[in-house]
PDB file of N, CA, C and O in Angstrom:
ATOM      1  N   MET A   1       4.454 -69.176  65.490  1.00  0.00           N
ATOM      2  CA  MET A   1       5.635 -69.976  65.259  1.00  0.00           C
ATOM      3  C   MET A   1       6.466 -69.993  66.555  1.00  0.00           C
ATOM      4  O   MET A   1       6.498 -69.009  67.294  1.00  0.00           O
ATOM      5  N   THR A   2       7.126 -71.110  66.812  1.00  0.00           N
ATOM      6  CA  THR A   2       7.944 -71.239  68.016  1.00  0.00           C
ATOM      7  C   THR A   2       9.424 -71.243  67.644  1.00  0.00           C
ATOM      8  O   THR A   2       9.843 -71.954  66.730  1.00  0.00           O
ATOM      9  N   HIS A   3      10.205 -70.447  68.356  1.00  0.00           N
ATOM     10  CA  HIS A   3      11.645 -70.339  68.152  1.00  0.00           C
ATOM     11  C   HIS A   3      12.337 -70.793  69.429  1.00  0.00           C
ATOM     12  O   HIS A   3      11.753 -70.739  70.511  1.00  0.00           O
ATOM     13  N   THR A   4      13.599 -71.247  69.300  1.00  0.00           N
ATOM     14  CA  THR A   4      14.356 -71.699  70.461  1.00  0.00           C
ATOM     15  C   THR A   4      15.685 -70.960  70.535  1.00  0.00           C
ATOM     16  O   THR A   4      16.334 -70.718  69.517  1.00  0.00           O
ATOM     17  N   LEU A   5      16.079 -70.608  71.753  1.00  0.00           N
ATOM     18  CA  LEU A   5      17.359 -69.941  71.996  1.00  0.00           C
ATOM     19  C   LEU A   5      18.030 -70.637  73.173  1.00  0.00           C
ATOM     20  O   LEU A   5      17.464 -70.701  74.264  1.00  0.00           O
ATOM     21  N   ASP A   6      19.236 -71.157  72.955  1.00  0.00           N
ATOM     22  CA  ASP A   6      19.983 -71.838  74.015  1.00  0.00           C
ATOM     23  C   ASP A   6      21.060 -70.895  74.546  1.00  0.00           C
ATOM     24  O   ASP A   6      22.049 -70.614  73.868  1.00  0.00           O
ATOM     25  N   ILE A   7      20.849 -70.410  75.773  1.00  0.00           N
ATOM     26  CA  ILE A   7      21.837 -69.527  76.401  1.00  0.00           C
ATOM     27  C   ILE A   7      22.363 -70.152  77.698  1.00  0.00           C
ATOM     28  O   ILE A   7      22.742 -69.449  78.635  1.00  0.00           O
ATOM     29  N   THR A   8      22.377 -71.487  77.728  1.00  0.00           N
ATOM     30  CA  THR A   8      22.812 -72.180  78.942  1.00  0.00           C
ATOM     31  C   THR A   8      24.272 -71.908  79.286  1.00  0.00           C
ATOM     32  O   THR A   8      24.659 -72.027  80.449  1.00  0.00           O
ATOM     33  N   LYS A   9      25.081 -71.548  78.311  1.00  0.00           N
ATOM     34  CA  LYS A   9      26.509 -71.284  78.558  1.00  0.00           C
ATOM     35  C   LYS A   9      26.794 -69.793  78.785  1.00  0.00           C
ATOM     36  O   LYS A   9      27.934 -69.418  79.059  1.00  0.00           O
ATOM     37  N   GLU A  10      25.771 -68.948  78.673  1.00  0.00           N
ATOM     38  CA  GLU A  10      25.940 -67.496  78.822  1.00  0.00           C
ATOM     39  C   GLU A  10      25.794 -67.067  80.282  1.00  0.00           C
ATOM     40  O   GLU A  10      25.190 -67.763  81.097  1.00  0.00           O
ATOM     41  N   HIS A  11      26.359 -65.913  80.582  1.00  0.00           N
ATOM     42  CA  HIS A  11      26.263 -65.332  81.921  1.00  0.00           C
ATOM     43  C   HIS A  11      25.626 -63.945  81.816  1.00  0.00           C
ATOM     44  O   HIS A  11      25.694 -63.296  80.772  1.00  0.00           O
ATOM     45  N   CYS A  12      25.010 -63.505  82.907  1.00  0.00           N
ATOM     46  CA  CYS A  12      24.421 -62.170  82.950  1.00  0.00           C
ATOM     47  C   CYS A  12      25.522 -61.129  82.783  1.00  0.00           C
ATOM     48  O   CYS A  12      26.616 -61.325  83.313  1.00  0.00           O
ATOM     49  N   PRO A  13      25.283 -60.047  82.078  1.00  0.00           N
ATOM     50  CA  PRO A  13      23.998 -59.609  81.521  1.00  0.00           C
ATOM     51  C   PRO A  13      23.728 -60.116  80.104  1.00  0.00           C
ATOM     52  O   PRO A  13      22.699 -59.776  79.520  1.00  0.00           O
ATOM     53  N   MET A  14      24.631 -60.923  79.541  1.00  0.00           N
ATOM     54  CA  MET A  14      24.455 -61.372  78.158  1.00  0.00           C
ATOM     55  C   MET A  14      23.226 -62.258  77.973  1.00  0.00           C
ATOM     56  O   MET A  14      22.712 -62.366  76.860  1.00  0.00           O
ATOM     57  N   THR A  15      22.750 -62.889  79.038  1.00  0.00           N
ATOM     58  CA  THR A  15      21.586 -63.759  78.894  1.00  0.00           C
ATOM     59  C   THR A  15      20.375 -62.981  78.392  1.00  0.00           C
ATOM     60  O   THR A  15      19.717 -63.416  77.447  1.00  0.00           O
ATOM     61  N   PHE A  16      20.070 -61.847  79.000  1.00  0.00           N
ATOM     62  CA  PHE A  16      18.908 -61.095  78.525  1.00  0.00           C
ATOM     63  C   PHE A  16      19.220 -60.318  77.253  1.00  0.00           C
ATOM     64  O   PHE A  16      18.324 -60.102  76.436  1.00  0.00           O
ATOM     65  N   VAL A  17      20.457 -59.895  77.064  1.00  0.00           N
ATOM     66  CA  VAL A  17      20.819 -59.196  75.822  1.00  0.00           C
ATOM     67  C   VAL A  17      20.533 -60.113  74.629  1.00  0.00           C
ATOM     68  O   VAL A  17      19.915 -59.687  73.653  1.00  0.00           O
ATOM     69  N   LYS A  18      20.981 -61.367  74.706  1.00  0.00           N
ATOM     70  CA  LYS A  18      20.750 -62.303  73.604  1.00  0.00           C
ATOM     71  C   LYS A  18      19.269 -62.643  73.459  1.00  0.00           C
ATOM     72  O   LYS A  18      18.775 -62.811  72.345  1.00  0.00           O
ATOM     73  N   THR A  19      18.564 -62.743  74.583  1.00  0.00           N
ATOM     74  CA  THR A  19      17.123 -63.010  74.538  1.00  0.00           C
ATOM     75  C   THR A  19      16.401 -61.857  73.851  1.00  0.00           C
ATOM     76  O   THR A  19      15.548 -62.076  72.991  1.00  0.00           O
ATOM     77  N   LYS A  20      16.746 -60.630  74.232  1.00  0.00           N
ATOM     78  CA  LYS A  20      16.087 -59.454  73.654  1.00  0.00           C
ATOM     79  C   LYS A  20      16.380 -59.337  72.149  1.00  0.00           C
ATOM     80  O   LYS A  20      15.491 -58.987  71.373  1.00  0.00           O
ATOM     81  N   LEU A  21      17.617 -59.628  71.738  1.00  0.00           N
ATOM     82  CA  LEU A  21      17.965 -59.587  70.316  1.00  0.00           C
ATOM     83  C   LEU A  21      17.148 -60.614  69.531  1.00  0.00           C
ATOM     84  O   LEU A  21      16.675 -60.323  68.432  1.00  0.00           O
ATOM     85  N   LYS A  22      16.983 -61.806  70.088  1.00  0.00           N
ATOM     86  CA  LYS A  22      16.200 -62.844  69.412  1.00  0.00           C
ATOM     87  C   LYS A  22      14.725 -62.440  69.346  1.00  0.00           C
ATOM     88  O   LYS A  22      14.073 -62.645  68.322  1.00  0.00           O
ATOM     89  N   LEU A  23      14.198 -61.867  70.430  1.00  0.00           N
ATOM     90  CA  LEU A  23      12.812 -61.409  70.427  1.00  0.00           C
ATOM     91  C   LEU A  23      12.591 -60.330  69.366  1.00  0.00           C
ATOM     92  O   LEU A  23      11.513 -60.257  68.775  1.00  0.00           O
ATOM     93  N   ALA A  24      13.595 -59.501  69.120  1.00  0.00           N
ATOM     94  CA  ALA A  24      13.476 -58.449  68.106  1.00  0.00           C
ATOM     95  C   ALA A  24      13.386 -59.032  66.697  1.00  0.00           C
ATOM     96  O   ALA A  24      12.857 -58.390  65.789  1.00  0.00           O
ATOM     97  N   GLN A  25      13.901 -60.249  66.515  1.00  0.00           N
ATOM     98  CA  GLN A  25      13.931 -60.880  65.190  1.00  0.00           C
ATOM     99  C   GLN A  25      12.662 -61.657  64.851  1.00  0.00           C
ATOM    100  O   GLN A  25      12.420 -61.972  63.686  1.00  0.00           O
ATOM    101  N   ILE A  26      11.848 -61.968  65.864  1.00  0.00           N
ATOM    102  CA  ILE A  26      10.673 -62.806  65.601  1.00  0.00           C
ATOM    103  C   ILE A  26       9.414 -61.943  65.474  1.00  0.00           C
ATOM    104  O   ILE A  26       9.385 -60.783  65.887  1.00  0.00           O
ATOM    105  N   ALA A  27       8.392 -62.541  64.897  1.00  0.00           N
ATOM    106  CA  ALA A  27       7.143 -61.810  64.636  1.00  0.00           C
ATOM    107  C   ALA A  27       6.310 -61.652  65.909  1.00  0.00           C
ATOM    108  O   ALA A  27       6.395 -62.462  66.832  1.00  0.00           O
ATOM    109  N   GLU A  28       5.513 -60.601  65.935  1.00  0.00           N
ATOM    110  CA  GLU A  28       4.575 -60.360  67.039  1.00  0.00           C
ATOM    111  C   GLU A  28       3.675 -61.581  67.206  1.00  0.00           C
ATOM    112  O   GLU A  28       3.128 -62.090  66.227  1.00  0.00           O
ATOM    113  N   GLY A  29       3.520 -62.050  68.434  1.00  0.00           N
ATOM    114  CA  GLY A  29       2.687 -63.217  68.712  1.00  0.00           C
ATOM    115  C   GLY A  29       3.445 -64.536  68.708  1.00  0.00           C
ATOM    116  O   GLY A  29       2.941 -65.541  69.209  1.00  0.00           O
ATOM    117  N   ASP A  30       4.661 -64.545  68.145  1.00  0.00           N
ATOM    118  CA  ASP A  30       5.473 -65.762  68.131  1.00  0.00           C
ATOM    119  C   ASP A  30       5.950 -66.106  69.535  1.00  0.00           C
ATOM    120  O   ASP A  30       5.939 -65.266  70.436  1.00  0.00           O
ATOM    121  N   ILE A  31       6.366 -67.345  69.703  1.00  0.00           N
ATOM    122  CA  ILE A  31       6.834 -67.869  70.986  1.00  0.00           C
ATOM    123  C   ILE A  31       8.343 -68.084  70.918  1.00  0.00           C
ATOM    124  O   ILE A  31       8.867 -68.572  69.916  1.00  0.00           O
ATOM    125  N   LEU A  32       9.034 -67.714  71.997  1.00  0.00           N
ATOM    126  CA  LEU A  32      10.469 -67.974  72.119  1.00  0.00           C
ATOM    127  C   LEU A  32      10.688 -68.846  73.346  1.00  0.00           C
ATOM    128  O   LEU A  32      10.339 -68.463  74.463  1.00  0.00           O
ATOM    129  N   GLU A  33      11.275 -70.031  73.127  1.00  0.00           N
ATOM    130  CA  GLU A  33      11.642 -70.917  74.220  1.00  0.00           C
ATOM    131  C   GLU A  33      13.122 -70.706  74.501  1.00  0.00           C
ATOM    132  O   GLU A  33      13.971 -70.975  73.653  1.00  0.00           O
ATOM    133  N   VAL A  34      13.419 -70.223  75.697  1.00  0.00           N
ATOM    134  CA  VAL A  34      14.793 -69.906  76.075  1.00  0.00           C
ATOM    135  C   VAL A  34      15.297 -70.958  77.054  1.00  0.00           C
ATOM    136  O   VAL A  34      14.735 -71.132  78.136  1.00  0.00           O
ATOM    137  N   LEU A  35      16.360 -71.659  76.669  1.00  0.00           N
ATOM    138  CA  LEU A  35      17.004 -72.617  77.561  1.00  0.00           C
ATOM    139  C   LEU A  35      18.111 -71.891  78.305  1.00  0.00           C
ATOM    140  O   LEU A  35      18.988 -71.288  77.685  1.00  0.00           O
ATOM    141  N   LEU A  36      18.076 -71.945  79.635  1.00  0.00           N
ATOM    142  CA  LEU A  36      19.064 -71.224  80.423  1.00  0.00           C
ATOM    143  C   LEU A  36      19.384 -71.961  81.711  1.00  0.00           C
ATOM    144  O   LEU A  36      18.681 -72.892  82.105  1.00  0.00           O
ATOM    145  N   ALA A  37      20.458 -71.529  82.359  1.00  0.00           N
ATOM    146  CA  ALA A  37      20.897 -72.152  83.606  1.00  0.00           C
ATOM    147  C   ALA A  37      20.161 -71.538  84.785  1.00  0.00           C
ATOM    148  O   ALA A  37      19.655 -70.418  84.708  1.00  0.00           O
ATOM    149  N   GLU A  38      20.111 -72.294  85.881  1.00  0.00           N
ATOM    150  CA  GLU A  38      19.483 -71.747  87.090  1.00  0.00           C
ATOM    151  C   GLU A  38      20.391 -70.686  87.696  1.00  0.00           C
ATOM    152  O   GLU A  38      21.532 -70.513  87.267  1.00  0.00           O
ATOM    153  N   GLY A  39      19.883 -69.987  88.682  1.00  0.00           N
ATOM    154  CA  GLY A  39      20.631 -68.897  89.303  1.00  0.00           C
ATOM    155  C   GLY A  39      20.244 -67.568  88.678  1.00  0.00           C
ATOM    156  O   GLY A  39      19.074 -67.332  88.377  1.00  0.00           O
ATOM    157  N   GLU A  40      21.231 -66.701  88.484  1.00  0.00           N
ATOM    158  CA  GLU A  40      20.969 -65.353  87.947  1.00  0.00           C
ATOM    159  C   GLU A  40      20.196 -65.342  86.640  1.00  0.00           C
ATOM    160  O   GLU A  40      19.226 -64.593  86.525  1.00  0.00           O
ATOM    161  N   PRO A  41      20.587 -66.156  85.628  1.00  0.00           N
ATOM    162  CA  PRO A  41      19.816 -66.126  84.375  1.00  0.00           C
ATOM    163  C   PRO A  41      18.343 -66.468  84.579  1.00  0.00           C
ATOM    164  O   PRO A  41      17.470 -65.837  83.984  1.00  0.00           O
ATOM    165  N   LEU A  42      18.066 -67.459  85.415  1.00  0.00           N
ATOM    166  CA  LEU A  42      16.687 -67.880  85.653  1.00  0.00           C
ATOM    167  C   LEU A  42      15.896 -66.812  86.398  1.00  0.00           C
ATOM    168  O   LEU A  42      14.680 -66.718  86.230  1.00  0.00           O
ATOM    169  N   GLU A  43      16.559 -66.016  87.211  1.00  0.00           N
ATOM    170  CA  GLU A  43      15.901 -64.918  87.907  1.00  0.00           C
ATOM    171  C   GLU A  43      15.718 -63.708  86.992  1.00  0.00           C
ATOM    172  O   GLU A  43      14.653 -63.092  86.969  1.00  0.00           O
ATOM    173  N   ASN A  44      16.767 -63.377  86.239  1.00  0.00           N
ATOM    174  CA  ASN A  44      16.786 -62.130  85.475  1.00  0.00           C
ATOM    175  C   ASN A  44      16.026 -62.155  84.153  1.00  0.00           C
ATOM    176  O   ASN A  44      15.347 -61.184  83.820  1.00  0.00           O
ATOM    177  N   VAL A  45      16.127 -63.250  83.390  1.00  0.00           N
ATOM    178  CA  VAL A  45      15.495 -63.276  82.057  1.00  0.00           C
ATOM    179  C   VAL A  45      13.972 -63.140  82.144  1.00  0.00           C
ATOM    180  O   VAL A  45      13.407 -62.288  81.458  1.00  0.00           O
ATOM    181  N   PRO A  46      13.283 -63.952  82.966  1.00  0.00           N
ATOM    182  CA  PRO A  46      11.816 -63.764  83.033  1.00  0.00           C
ATOM    183  C   PRO A  46      11.419 -62.384  83.561  1.00  0.00           C
ATOM    184  O   PRO A  46      10.483 -61.772  83.046  1.00  0.00           O
ATOM    185  N   ARG A  47      12.116 -61.894  84.576  1.00  0.00           N
ATOM    186  CA  ARG A  47      11.793 -60.580  85.138  1.00  0.00           C
ATOM    187  C   ARG A  47      12.013 -59.478  84.099  1.00  0.00           C
ATOM    188  O   ARG A  47      11.160 -58.610  83.917  1.00  0.00           O
ATOM    189  N   SER A  48      13.157 -59.519  83.423  1.00  0.00           N
ATOM    190  CA  SER A  48      13.464 -58.494  82.414  1.00  0.00           C
ATOM    191  C   SER A  48      12.504 -58.568  81.236  1.00  0.00           C
ATOM    192  O   SER A  48      12.102 -57.534  80.703  1.00  0.00           O
ATOM    193  N   ALA A  49      12.132 -59.768  80.825  1.00  0.00           N
ATOM    194  CA  ALA A  49      11.177 -59.917  79.718  1.00  0.00           C
ATOM    195  C   ALA A  49       9.837 -59.291  80.081  1.00  0.00           C
ATOM    196  O   ALA A  49       9.229 -58.592  79.270  1.00  0.00           O
ATOM    197  N   THR A  50       9.382 -59.545  81.299  1.00  0.00           N
ATOM    198  CA  THR A  50       8.119 -58.965  81.767  1.00  0.00           C
ATOM    199  C   THR A  50       8.211 -57.447  81.819  1.00  0.00           C
ATOM    200  O   THR A  50       7.290 -56.749  81.394  1.00  0.00           O
ATOM    201  N   GLU A  51       9.331 -56.935  82.344  1.00  0.00           N
ATOM    202  CA  GLU A  51       9.524 -55.475  82.423  1.00  0.00           C
ATOM    203  C   GLU A  51       9.534 -54.828  81.045  1.00  0.00           C
ATOM    204  O   GLU A  51       9.138 -53.671  80.900  1.00  0.00           O
ATOM    205  N   GLN A  52       9.987 -55.570  80.023  1.00  0.00           N
ATOM    206  CA  GLN A  52      10.054 -55.046  78.656  1.00  0.00           C
ATOM    207  C   GLN A  52       8.718 -55.200  77.919  1.00  0.00           C
ATOM    208  O   GLN A  52       8.604 -54.806  76.758  1.00  0.00           O
ATOM    209  N   GLY A  53       7.709 -55.771  78.586  1.00  0.00           N
ATOM    210  CA  GLY A  53       6.385 -55.875  77.987  1.00  0.00           C
ATOM    211  C   GLY A  53       6.092 -57.193  77.297  1.00  0.00           C
ATOM    212  O   GLY A  53       5.073 -57.322  76.618  1.00  0.00           O
ATOM    213  N   PHE A  54       6.966 -58.175  77.459  1.00  0.00           N
ATOM    214  CA  PHE A  54       6.725 -59.487  76.861  1.00  0.00           C
ATOM    215  C   PHE A  54       5.944 -60.347  77.848  1.00  0.00           C
ATOM    216  O   PHE A  54       5.957 -60.087  79.051  1.00  0.00           O
ATOM    217  N   ASN A  55       5.262 -61.377  77.332  1.00  0.00           N
ATOM    218  CA  ASN A  55       4.433 -62.244  78.150  1.00  0.00           C
ATOM    219  C   ASN A  55       5.183 -63.545  78.459  1.00  0.00           C
ATOM    220  O   ASN A  55       5.394 -64.360  77.561  1.00  0.00           O
ATOM    221  N   VAL A  56       5.586 -63.748  79.714  1.00  0.00           N
ATOM    222  CA  VAL A  56       6.243 -64.988  80.119  1.00  0.00           C
ATOM    223  C   VAL A  56       5.135 -66.013  80.371  1.00  0.00           C
ATOM    224  O   VAL A  56       4.346 -65.876  81.306  1.00  0.00           O
ATOM    225  N   LEU A  57       5.091 -67.037  79.523  1.00  0.00           N
ATOM    226  CA  LEU A  57       4.024 -68.033  79.589  1.00  0.00           C
ATOM    227  C   LEU A  57       4.309 -69.132  80.603  1.00  0.00           C
ATOM    228  O   LEU A  57       3.399 -69.600  81.287  1.00  0.00           O
ATOM    229  N   SER A  58       5.583 -69.550  80.703  1.00  0.00           N
ATOM    230  CA  SER A  58       5.915 -70.620  81.642  1.00  0.00           C
ATOM    231  C   SER A  58       7.412 -70.657  81.933  1.00  0.00           C
ATOM    232  O   SER A  58       8.237 -70.154  81.170  1.00  0.00           O
ATOM    233  N   ILE A  59       7.720 -71.273  83.062  1.00  0.00           N
ATOM    234  CA  ILE A  59       9.102 -71.544  83.458  1.00  0.00           C
ATOM    235  C   ILE A  59       9.121 -72.994  83.901  1.00  0.00           C
ATOM    236  O   ILE A  59       8.437 -73.373  84.852  1.00  0.00           O
ATOM    237  N   GLU A  60       9.919 -73.813  83.200  1.00  0.00           N
ATOM    238  CA  GLU A  60       9.947 -75.239  83.484  1.00  0.00           C
ATOM    239  C   GLU A  60      11.372 -75.723  83.708  1.00  0.00           C
ATOM    240  O   GLU A  60      12.312 -75.221  83.092  1.00  0.00           O
ATOM    241  N   HIS A  61      11.527 -76.712  84.601  1.00  0.00           N
ATOM    242  CA  HIS A  61      12.807 -77.384  84.784  1.00  0.00           C
ATOM    243  C   HIS A  61      12.939 -78.408  83.671  1.00  0.00           C
ATOM    244  O   HIS A  61      12.007 -79.174  83.426  1.00  0.00           O
ATOM    245  N   VAL A  62      14.093 -78.436  82.984  1.00  0.00           N
ATOM    246  CA  VAL A  62      14.304 -79.396  81.901  1.00  0.00           C
ATOM    247  C   VAL A  62      15.082 -80.595  82.443  1.00  0.00           C
ATOM    248  O   VAL A  62      14.563 -81.710  82.482  1.00  0.00           O
ATOM    249  N   GLU A  63      16.326 -80.363  82.859  1.00  0.00           N
ATOM    250  CA  GLU A  63      17.136 -81.393  83.497  1.00  0.00           C
ATOM    251  C   GLU A  63      18.376 -80.756  84.093  1.00  0.00           C
ATOM    252  O   GLU A  63      18.851 -79.732  83.601  1.00  0.00           O
ATOM    253  N   GLY A  64      18.900 -81.357  85.147  1.00  0.00           N
ATOM    254  CA  GLY A  64      20.085 -80.804  85.795  1.00  0.00           C
ATOM    255  C   GLY A  64      19.840 -79.367  86.217  1.00  0.00           C
ATOM    256  O   GLY A  64      18.903 -79.078  86.961  1.00  0.00           O
ATOM    257  N   THR A  65      20.690 -78.466  85.737  1.00  0.00           N
ATOM    258  CA  THR A  65      20.542 -77.042  86.073  1.00  0.00           C
ATOM    259  C   THR A  65      19.882 -76.257  84.940  1.00  0.00           C
ATOM    260  O   THR A  65      19.835 -75.028  84.987  1.00  0.00           O
ATOM    261  N   THR A  66      19.372 -76.953  83.923  1.00  0.00           N
ATOM    262  CA  THR A  66      18.772 -76.295  82.756  1.00  0.00           C
ATOM    263  C   THR A  66      17.266 -76.119  82.945  1.00  0.00           C
ATOM    264  O   THR A  66      16.555 -77.028  83.372  1.00  0.00           O
ATOM    265  N   HIS A  67      16.812 -74.911  82.609  1.00  0.00           N
ATOM    266  CA  HIS A  67      15.394 -74.571  82.667  1.00  0.00           C
ATOM    267  C   HIS A  67      14.968 -73.992  81.325  1.00  0.00           C
ATOM    268  O   HIS A  67      15.801 -73.543  80.537  1.00  0.00           O
ATOM    269  N   LYS A  68      13.652 -74.006  81.073  1.00  0.00           N
ATOM    270  CA  LYS A  68      13.100 -73.420  79.841  1.00  0.00           C
ATOM    271  C   LYS A  68      12.105 -72.348  80.222  1.00  0.00           C
ATOM    272  O   LYS A  68      11.151 -72.601  80.958  1.00  0.00           O
ATOM    273  N   VAL A  69      12.335 -71.144  79.716  1.00  0.00           N
ATOM    274  CA  VAL A  69      11.417 -70.030  79.910  1.00  0.00           C
ATOM    275  C   VAL A  69      10.724 -69.795  78.557  1.00  0.00           C
ATOM    276  O   VAL A  69      11.386 -69.584  77.541  1.00  0.00           O
ATOM    277  N   THR A  70       9.407 -69.835  78.561  1.00  0.00           N
ATOM    278  CA  THR A  70       8.635 -69.643  77.327  1.00  0.00           C
ATOM    279  C   THR A  70       8.054 -68.228  77.341  1.00  0.00           C
ATOM    280  O   THR A  70       7.300 -67.857  78.241  1.00  0.00           O
ATOM    281  N   ILE A  71       8.425 -67.447  76.319  1.00  0.00           N
ATOM    282  CA  ILE A  71       8.050 -66.039  76.224  1.00  0.00           C
ATOM    283  C   ILE A  71       7.277 -65.804  74.926  1.00  0.00           C
ATOM    284  O   ILE A  71       7.674 -66.280  73.863  1.00  0.00           O
ATOM    285  N   GLN A  72       6.181 -65.073  75.025  1.00  0.00           N
ATOM    286  CA  GLN A  72       5.436 -64.686  73.814  1.00  0.00           C
ATOM    287  C   GLN A  72       5.711 -63.222  73.533  1.00  0.00           C
ATOM    288  O   GLN A  72       5.625 -62.372  74.419  1.00  0.00           O
ATOM    289  N   LYS A  73       6.047 -62.945  72.272  1.00  0.00           N
ATOM    290  CA  LYS A  73       6.332 -61.560  71.874  1.00  0.00           C
ATOM    291  C   LYS A  73       5.033 -60.827  71.693  1.00  0.00           C
ATOM    292  O   LYS A  73       5.034 -59.642  71.358  1.00  0.00           O
TER     293      LYS A  73
END
């Protein structure tokens, strides 16, 4: 199942805190698509997810300063 989390208005460190909380709520093997802003969130969320043992499947530019990071739990 695929879930979506929009943290485009959040700032670090809340970006990964909210991502981690959402990942805790979904089932093993599920996908989380995280919409976030470029800069610190785009650097920190994929790196932190990988460090926590999650699988970052892709990082895509959506539009403007918004990007989508796809993470598998």
